[in-house]
C-alpha positions in Angstrom: -38.8 -3.0 64.3 -41.3 -0.2 64.4 -41.8 -1.0 68.2 -38.0 -0.4 68.9 -38.0 2.9 66.8 -41.2 4.1 68.8 -39.4 3.5 72.0 -36.2 5.1 70.9 -38.2 8.2 69.7 -40.2 8.3 73.1 -36.9 8.2 75.2 -35.7 11.0 73.0 -38.7 13.3 73.6 -37.5 14.6 77.0 -34.2 15.7 75.6 -35.8 17.5 72.6 -38.1 19.3 75.1 -35.3 20.5 77.4 -33.5 21.6 74.2 -36.3 23.6 72.8 -37.0 25.1 76.2 -33.2 26.0 76.7 -33.2 27.8 73.2 -36.4 29.7 74.0 -35.1 30.7 77.3 -31.6 31.8 75.7 -33.7 34.0 73.2 -35.6 35.5 75.9 -32.7 36.5 78.2 -30.5 37.9 75.2 -33.6 40.1 74.2 -34.0 38.4 70.9 -37.7 39.2 71.0 -36.6 43.0 70.2 -33.9 42.3 67.5 -34.3 44.9 65.0 -35.4 43.9 61.5 -32.8 45.2 59.0 -34.1 46.9 55.8 -37.4 48.0 57.4 -37.9 51.8 56.0 -40.0 54.8 56.8 -40.4 58.5 55.9 -41.9 61.8 56.6 -42.7 64.6 54.5 -42.0 67.8 56.4 -44.3 70.6 56.2 -44.3 74.3 57.3 -46.9 75.8 59.6 -48.6 77.2 56.3 -48.7 73.5 55.0 -46.0 73.9 52.3 -43.6 70.9 51.7 -40.1 72.0 53.0 -38.3 68.7 53.0 -38.0 65.0 53.9 -36.8 62.6 56.4 -36.2 59.1 55.5 -35.6 56.2 58.1 -33.7 52.9 57.4 -33.2 50.2 59.9 -30.1 48.3 60.3 -29.2 45.3 62.8 -27.9 48.1 65.3 -30.3 50.7 64.8 -31.9 53.2 62.7 -30.2 55.7 60.2 -32.2 59.0 59.9 -31.6 60.9 56.7 -32.9 64.5 56.7 -33.1 67.1 53.9 -35.0 70.3 54.9 -35.3 73.9 53.2 -36.6 77.2 54.2 -35.2 77.3 57.8 -33.5 80.3 59.2 -29.7 79.9 59.1 -28.2 78.2 62.1 -28.9 75.5 64.5 -32.4 73.8 65.0 -33.6 71.0 67.4 -34.4 67.9 65.4 -36.7 65.7 67.7 -39.0 62.6 67.2 -42.1 63.4 69.0 -44.6 61.0 70.5 -47.8 61.6 68.4 -48.1 60.9 64.5 -50.1 64.2 64.1 -49.2 67.4 62.7 -52.8 68.9 62.5 -54.6 71.0 63.7 -51.1 72.4 64.5 -47.8 71.1 65.3 -48.6 71.0 69.1 -50.6 67.8 68.2 -47.3 66.0 67.9 -47.2 65.9 71.6 -43.9 65.8 73.7 -40.5 64.3 72.9 -40.8 60.5 72.0 -39.6 59.1 75.5 -40.7 55.3 75.8 -38.4 54.6 78.7 -39.2 57.6 80.9 -35.7 59.0 80.7 -34.5 62.5 81.4 -34.0 64.8 78.4 -30.7 65.5 76.8 -27.3 63.9 75.9 -25.3 65.8 78.5 -27.6 65.0 81.7 -25.1 65.1 84.6 -26.6 61.8 86.1 -25.5 60.1 83.1 -21.7 60.5 83.5 -20.5 57.1 83.0 -23.8 55.3 82.4 -25.4 54.0 79.4 -28.7 55.5 79.7 -29.4 58.7 78.5 -31.9 61.1 76.7 -35.2 60.5 75.2 -35.4 57.8 72.4 -36.4 60.7 70.2 -33.7 63.0 71.1 -31.5 63.4 68.0 -28.4 66.1 67.5 -29.2 69.4 66.2 -29.3 70.4 62.6 -27.7 73.4 61.0 -29.1 75.4 58.1 -26.9 77.0 55.6 -27.3 80.6 54.5 -29.9 79.6 51.9 -31.8 78.0 54.4 -31.0 74.4 53.6 -30.1 71.6 55.9 -28.7 67.9 55.0 -28.1 65.8 58.0 -27.5 62.1 58.6 -27.8 60.5 62.1 -27.9 57.1 63.6 -29.8 56.1 66.6 -30.7 53.1 68.7 -33.3 54.8 70.7 -36.0 53.8 68.3 -37.1 51.1 66.1 -39.2 50.6 62.9 -40.4 47.3 64.1 -43.8 47.2 65.7 -44.2 45.8 69.1 -41.1 46.9 71.3 -42.0 49.8 73.5 -39.4 52.0 71.4 -41.3 51.5 68.2 -42.3 54.6 66.2 -45.4 52.7 65.3 -47.1 52.2 68.4 -51.0 53.1 68.6 -50.6 56.6 68.0 -47.5 56.7 65.9 -44.8 59.3 65.7 -43.8 62.6 64.1 -40.6 64.4 63.7 -40.2 68.2 64.5 -37.7 70.7 63.4 -37.7 73.5 66.0 -36.9 77.3 65.6 -33.7 77.2 67.7 -31.1 74.4 68.7 -31.3 72.1 71.7 -28.6 72.7 74.4 -28.5 68.8 75.2 -28.8 69.5 78.7 -30.8 68.1 81.7 -33.5 70.3 81.3 -35.6 70.6 77.9 -34.2 73.9 76.5 -36.4 76.3 75.0 -36.1 75.6 71.4 -38.8 78.0 70.3 -41.6 77.3 67.8 -42.1 74.1 65.9 -41.1 75.4 62.2 -41.7 71.9 60.4 -43.5 68.7 61.1 -43.8 65.5 59.5 -45.7 62.2 60.4 -43.5 59.1 60.2 -45.3 56.7 57.9 -44.2 53.4 56.4 -43.6 53.6 52.7 
């Protein structure tokens, strides 16, 4: 009887191999390797150029992207560009954070003329402006699929040099070229809790 079982199992081996290979190919073609891990979190403590804590930004990953929750104080009233930058550093000055986080080599801005009717668009780190009230406080919630908290994908905030979030002096115009958003008035290195 065990000889017959062995022959049956041996005859099923090619079918099992084909099924496993098919599942692997399906996962690879659907991008399953870059599926976000819901529940991952990160945070950044924002500091002023003088080193004073002025707020915090929390990140929570969902199945469809990352929720960004910001609370900032001490800003000039009005609009401020709010952008994830490519390097996880705020010292010796905020220039250490580098340029906008742009893992795909995209052009800047949400309103780029070339994107009319196209899904691509903007740097992964481009976020909507935040607006400070007359008392200098700003609270904002954003959702983005331009970044991930998972390690590995090219749009991960946790690549080899990390990422930072910057609040700029003036608002972004969302246009084709990077607007003059003025000085970097707050910076926070994005870290896992």
